[in-house]
C-alpha positions in Angstrom: 139.9 90.3 106.3 140.9 92.0 109.5 138.6 94.5 111.2 140.3 97.7 112.2 140.1 97.7 116.1 139.3 101.4 116.1 136.3 100.8 113.9 135.1 97.9 116.0 135.4 99.9 119.1 133.4 102.7 117.5 130.6 100.3 116.6 130.4 99.0 120.2 130.2 102.6 121.5 127.4 103.6 119.1 123.9 102.2 118.6 123.4 98.5 119.0 123.8 96.6 115.7 120.5 94.7 116.4 117.3 96.7 117.1 116.1 95.6 120.5 112.8 97.4 120.3 110.7 94.3 120.4 112.6 92.9 123.3 112.1 96.2 125.2 108.4 96.2 124.5 108.0 92.6 125.5 109.8 93.3 128.8 107.7 96.4 129.4 104.5 94.5 128.9 105.5 91.8 131.3 106.3 94.3 134.0 103.1 96.3 133.3 101.1 93.1 133.8 102.9 92.3 137.0 103.1 95.7 138.6 100.8 98.0 136.7 102.2 100.4 134.1 102.2 103.4 136.3 104.6 101.8 138.8 107.2 100.7 136.3 110.2 102.9 135.5 112.6 102.9 132.5 115.2 101.6 134.9 113.0 98.6 135.7 112.6 97.7 132.1 116.3 98.1 131.4 117.2 96.0 134.4 114.9 93.2 133.3 116.9 93.0 130.0 120.3 93.3 131.7 121.0 96.6 130.0 121.5 100.2 131.1 118.9 102.9 130.8 121.3 104.7 128.5 121.2 101.7 126.1 117.4 101.5 126.2 117.2 105.2 125.3 119.0 104.4 122.0 115.8 102.6 121.0 113.2 104.8 122.6 113.6 108.5 123.3 111.7 108.4 126.6 109.1 106.5 128.7 106.2 108.0 126.8 107.6 106.6 123.6 107.7 103.1 125.1 104.1 103.4 126.3 102.9 104.6 122.9 104.7 101.7 121.2 103.2 99.1 123.5 99.8 100.6 122.9 100.3 100.8 119.2 101.4 97.1 119.0 98.3 96.0 121.0 95.9 98.0 118.8 97.6 96.9 115.6 96.8 93.3 116.5 93.1 94.3 116.6 93.4 96.2 113.3 95.1 93.4 111.4 92.4 90.9 112.5 89.6 93.3 111.6 91.0 93.9 108.1 91.2 90.2 107.5 87.4 90.1 108.1 86.7 93.3 106.2 88.3 92.0 103.0 85.4 89.5 102.9 83.1 92.3 101.9 83.7 91.6 98.3 81.9 88.3 98.7 79.1 89.3 101.1 79.0 92.9 102.5 76.1 92.3 104.9 77.5 89.2 106.5 81.0 90.8 106.6 79.5 93.8 108.4 77.9 91.6 111.1 81.1 89.6 111.6 83.3 92.7 111.7 81.2 94.5 114.3 81.3 91.5 116.6 85.0 90.7 116.0 86.1 94.2 117.0 83.9 94.2 120.1 85.2 90.9 121.3 88.9 91.7 120.6 88.6 95.0 122.4 87.0 93.1 125.4 89.9 90.7 125.4 92.4 93.4 125.2 91.0 95.4 128.0 89.8 92.7 130.4 91.8 89.6 129.7 95.3 90.8 129.0 96.4 91.6 132.5 97.2 94.9 134.2 98.8 96.3 131.0 95.2 97.0 129.8 95.3 100.0 132.1 97.8 101.5 129.7 95.3 101.2 126.8 92.7 103.0 128.9 95.1 105.8 129.8 96.1 106.1 126.2 92.5 106.4 125.1 91.6 109.0 127.7 94.7 111.0 126.7 93.9 110.6 123.0 97.5 109.5 122.3 98.5 109.3 118.6 98.2 105.4 118.4 94.6 105.7 119.6 93.8 108.4 117.1 95.3 106.2 114.4 93.3 103.2 115.6 90.0 105.1 115.6 90.8 106.3 112.1 91.4 102.7 111.0 88.1 101.5 112.5 86.3 104.3 110.5 88.2 103.1 107.4 87.0 99.5 108.0 83.4 100.6 108.2 83.8 102.8 105.1 85.3 99.9 103.1 82.4 97.6 103.9 79.7 100.1 103.4 81.2 101.3 100.1 81.3 97.7 98.9 77.7 97.2 99.9 76.7 100.2 98.0 78.7 99.1 95.0 76.9 95.7 95.0 73.5 97.3 95.4 72.7 95.8 98.8 73.2 99.0 100.8 71.5 102.3 100.2 73.3 104.8 97.9 71.0 107.7 98.8 73.0 108.2 102.0 76.3 110.0 101.7 79.1 107.6 102.3 81.2 109.8 104.7 78.2 110.8 106.8 77.0 107.2 106.9 80.4 106.0 108.0 80.6 108.6 110.7 77.1 107.8 112.1 77.8 104.0 112.0 81.1 104.5 113.9 79.3 106.6 116.5 76.8 103.8 117.0 79.4 101.1 117.3 81.5 103.1 119.7 79.3 101.9 122.5 80.7 98.4 122.1 84.1 99.3 120.6 85.5 102.3 122.5 87.8 101.4 125.5 86.4 104.1 127.7 82.8 103.0 127.0 83.6 99.4 127.7 85.4 100.3 130.9 82.5 102.5 132.0 79.6 100.2 131.2 81.2 96.8 131.5 81.1 93.8 129.1 78.7 91.4 130.8 76.2 91.7 127.9 78.6 92.8 125.3 77.7 90.2 122.7 74.0 90.8 123.0 74.5 94.6 122.8 76.8 94.3 119.8 74.4 92.1 117.9 71.5 94.5 118.7 73.3 97.6 117.6 74.5 95.9 114.4 71.0 94.8 113.5 69.7 98.4 113.9 72.5 99.8 111.8 72.0 97.2 109.1 68.2 98.0 109.1 69.1 101.5 108.2 71.7 100.6 105.6 70.2 97.7 103.9 68.1 98.1 100.7 64.7 96.6 101.3 63.5 94.0 98.8 
């Protein structure tokens, strides 16, 4: 079957048939690591892919959209790993809570301090309270709520404490070792010890004493 040349030309002139969003984000991350995200321009990202800025804008409306997508992708990796841990609450809520708290703390440490200069973007996004960061914090609260609710259901965590208030208080306690700005401010030299200590204190308050 022959393709009408006019239709073929119209397709070439429109949006790309293949979504290049992941390629663009990969290129942006590489440049952010090499140069620092504040020094990189949309033109730099487009040039790295051998495309024009106009073509790049077909996938992302502006530079802020690229930065938010890079941030979201990094935080989603932490979320996905944390949910894999949290699903173990059905078997053992107490042990799951301990593992979850440490897992998130260590993954945030790796994201901020072991992922190159692109980690500066995550800090900027947190300070600016960008939508991906708001969603991430909501997800962390949801993880805590899930484990505590399962602990209450199984009778190993106190039910006299309102679930929503308990979730909020627990999140506030864990923010010392989870929140990017807190980690950047206070450092991570003793992160594992701090995380274990805060987790023990929280569980002491949540656990039903035998």
